[in-house]
Steps between C-alpha positions, in 0.01 A plus 500: 500500500693474827727208574405275791759440771588146601375368831758363745418140398519585128835673555628196689409275204653736243819532707539120487452501122749786458758318716456148358360550151210319331357205691183302555281557807627176659857627469395838637354329808842349577638851562248569779573423865244309706213555520480512122199645323258249348579405138162621369532836676847559359393382155210748497726786604755413229223485240379848604853641477 
């Protein structure tokens, strides 16, 4: 089995988690500059990761 590489958006999310530690999606949104991604979009991406 080969390991999948992260997309740019997935890497951006993981970088925030690695820098700031565990947090809820609402807290994660606070680290984004405007325009922020929609809550549901970000939540889905976090669930996939």
